[in-house]
C-alpha positions in Angstrom: -16.0 6.8 20.0 -18.5 9.3 18.6 -19.3 12.9 19.5 -21.8 15.6 18.6 -22.3 19.3 19.3 -26.1 19.1 19.7 -25.7 21.1 22.9 -23.4 23.7 21.3 -25.5 26.7 22.3 -24.5 25.8 25.9 -20.9 25.2 24.8 -21.0 21.4 25.4 -19.9 18.5 23.3 -21.2 15.1 24.1 -18.8 12.2 23.6 -19.7 8.5 23.9 -17.5 5.5 23.6 -18.3 1.8 23.6 -16.0 -1.1 24.6 -17.1 -4.8 24.3 -15.2 -7.4 26.2 -15.9 -11.0 27.2 -17.3 -9.8 30.5 -19.3 -6.6 29.7 -20.4 -3.9 27.3 -19.0 -0.6 28.7 -20.4 2.7 27.7 -18.6 6.0 28.7 -20.3 9.4 28.3 -18.4 12.6 28.6 -19.7 16.2 28.5 -16.8 18.3 27.3 -17.2 21.9 28.3 -15.1 24.8 29.7 -17.5 24.8 32.7 -19.0 22.0 34.8 -22.2 20.6 33.3 -24.7 18.0 34.3 -26.3 15.3 32.1 -28.8 12.5 32.3 -28.1 9.1 30.7 -31.4 7.4 29.7 -31.6 3.7 29.1 -35.0 2.3 27.9 -35.3 -1.4 28.9 -37.2 -3.6 26.4 -40.8 -4.5 27.2 -40.9 -7.6 29.4 -37.5 -6.8 31.1 -38.3 -6.3 34.8 -36.3 -4.4 37.3 -35.6 -6.7 40.2 -33.5 -4.4 42.4 -32.0 -0.9 42.3 -29.3 0.5 44.5 -27.1 3.7 44.4 -25.0 2.3 41.5 -26.7 -0.8 40.1 -29.9 -1.9 38.4 -30.5 -5.7 38.4 -33.1 -6.8 35.8 -34.6 -10.0 34.7 -32.1 -9.9 31.8 -28.9 -8.8 33.4 -27.1 -6.2 35.6 -26.2 -2.6 34.7 -23.5 -1.2 36.9 -22.9 2.6 37.0 -19.8 4.6 37.9 -19.5 8.3 38.7 -23.3 9.1 39.0 -25.1 11.4 41.3 -28.5 9.8 41.2 -30.1 6.7 39.8 -33.8 6.2 39.3 -36.4 4.3 37.2 -39.7 5.3 35.7 -42.5 3.2 34.2 -43.2 4.3 30.6 -44.9 3.0 27.5 -43.1 2.3 24.2 -44.4 1.5 20.7 -43.4 -1.9 19.4 -45.4 -1.2 16.3 -47.8 1.5 15.0 -50.4 2.6 17.6 -49.6 -0.3 20.0 -48.0 0.6 23.3 -46.3 -1.7 25.8 -45.2 -1.1 29.3 -41.4 -0.7 29.8 -39.0 0.9 32.2 -36.7 3.9 31.7 -33.5 4.0 33.8 -32.1 7.6 34.4 -28.6 8.1 35.6 -27.7 11.8 36.5 -24.0 12.7 36.3 -21.6 15.6 36.1 -18.9 15.7 33.5 -18.3 12.0 32.9 -20.0 8.7 33.7 -19.6 5.0 32.8 -21.9 2.0 32.8 -21.3 -1.7 32.3 -23.9 -4.1 31.1 -23.1 -7.5 32.7 -24.4 -11.0 32.8 -27.0 -10.9 30.1 -29.5 -13.7 30.6 -31.4 -15.3 27.8 -35.1 -14.3 27.7 -36.0 -17.4 25.5 -38.2 -19.9 27.2 
């Protein structure tokens, strides 16, 4: 578990914890504040990882499944990332909007080797 006060002007501490089991990598994000606050968890998928399906709480990709808990909205966006200097590649950004605390599990990682 780690935390930072990068949002301290708003009175918010962001805490993140990781748990690795045989079934999944679980990431928990908490926004610790005296008042209710909203956050956005952003996951950048590697170039070449395709989104196959998206529902209210799950993103299925060509490399595995990401399952979300306690989110208000889930959406994806096409972006470009730099794999090396001045060379951009298409990728996908997954945005999960939440209030207070959220969790996601990365399940069933498939090999991308061919």
